[in-house]
C-alpha positions as a Python dict, from the first residue, in 0.01 Angstrom:
ca = {
    (1, 'M'): (0, 0, 0),
    (2, 'Y'): (17, 322, 199),
    (3, 'L'): (-167, 512, -74),
    (4, 'N'): (-438, 246, -59),
    (5, 'R'): (-488, 338, 308),
    (6, 'M'): (-297, 42, 453),
    (7, 'G'): (-142, 122, 789),
    (8, 'L'): (232, 117, 849),
    (9, 'R'): (216, -182, 1083),
    (10, 'A'): (-5, -371, 839),
    (11, 'I'): (255, -303, 568),
    (12, 'E'): (519, -428, 813),
    (13, 'R'): (331, -755, 863),
    (14, 'A'): (275, -804, 488),
    (15, 'T'): (631, -723, 378),
    (16, 'E'): (829, -819, 690),
    (17, 'I'): (1002, -479, 672),
    (18, 'H'): (1002, -270, 992),
    (19, 'H'): (737, 3, 993),
    (20, 'T'): (988, 281, 1065),
    (21, 'T'): (1182, 182, 752),
    (22, 'V'): (860, 202, 550),
    (23, 'M'): (787, 540, 708),
    (24, 'H'): (1132, 669, 605),
    (25, 'W'): (1081, 546, 248),
    (26, 'I'): (745, 725, 230),
    (27, 'W'): (902, 1044, 366),
    (28, 'E'): (1189, 1028, 114),
    (29, 'A'): (943, 978, -172),
    (30, 'A'): (727, 1269, -53),
    (31, 'V'): (1025, 1505, -42),
    (32, 'T'): (1107, 1434, -408),
    (33, 'L'): (755, 1517, -533),
    (34, 'P'): (707, 1853, -704),
    (35, 'N'): (493, 2116, -537),
    (36, 'A'): (125, 2125, -627),
    (37, 'P'): (44, 2360, -916),
    (38, 'Q'): (-116, 2694, -842),
    (39, 'V'): (-488, 2728, -909),
    (40, 'E'): (-419, 2934, -1224),
    (41, 'E'): (-211, 2649, -1370),
    (42, 'I'): (-473, 2378, -1333),
    (43, 'P'): (-651, 2326, -1667),
}
């Protein structure tokens, strides 16, 4: 939902999960992503 440009409070209303919890989940997922490849590595 967040990646589809839905706001945190809108996600809260749709899922009935507090927006700060959603924000923490997004942060935890972002930390686990690998770094973007360097320009030389992009095919």
